[in-house]
N, C-alpha and C positions, 0 to 999 in steps of 0.2 A: 486540597487545592491541586495536589499533583495528579490525582485521578481525573479531575476535570480537564487538565491540560492534555494529558495522555488522550482522553477520549476526543477533545477538539482536534488534536494533531492526527489522530486515526481516522476521524471522519473527513478531514480536509484531504489527507493523503489517499483514502479510499475513494473519495469522489473524483480527486485529480487522476487516480489510476483508472477509473471507469470511464472518464471522459476521453482520456488518450487511447486507451484500448476499448474499442467499441464492441462490447459484448452485451449479454442480457444484464439488465438492471437488477441490482440487489436490493435497492431500498436503503434507507438511512442505517438500519441496524447492520445490514450486510456491509455496506460501505465502511462502517466503524471497525466491525470485525476484520474485514479485508486489509484495512489500513493499519491496524494495530499488528496483525500477524505479518503484514507486509513490511513493517517496520523492522522486525527481527530478520525477515528474509533479505530485506534489503541491506541491512547492516552486515549480515553474514556474507553475502555474495559480494558486496563492495569491499569488505575486507579481505576476502579471498583473491580479489583482483587488485587490491593495493591502491584502491581509489578512495578519496576523501572529498565529500561534497562540502563539508564544513560543519560547523556546530551551530546551536540555536535552532529557532523555530523553523527557518527556511531549510536549513539542512536536514532537519528530521522530517519535515514534510516531503522533501524531494526524495530522500531515501525511502520513506514509506511508500510513496508513489511508485518508485522503481520496483520495490518488492510486491506491491499490489498488482502491478502489471504482470509480473512474473506468476503470482498466484492466479490472477484472472485468466491468463494464457493456459495455465495447467488445468483450471477448473474447466475451460471451454473445450480443451482436448478430451477431458474425461467424460464431461456430460455435454455432448453434442446434441443440439436440437435437430430432430429429424423431420 
């Protein structure tokens, strides 16, 4: 059950990050991957800044979305469309 929750939160966070940061679409699998990795990046980044968004689903989604935005920004810097 925990895996399903992680995938759902990752999908929502990745989708939210891709909506906020208008880049190239990654599809549902890409959104899930970016959202899950973004959760780790967002946790680390917000921890370094001393910011806490909160706990629960909403906090996890917002933290993942912030991390997803950072990842999408870096991906668009590296792989620019010409």
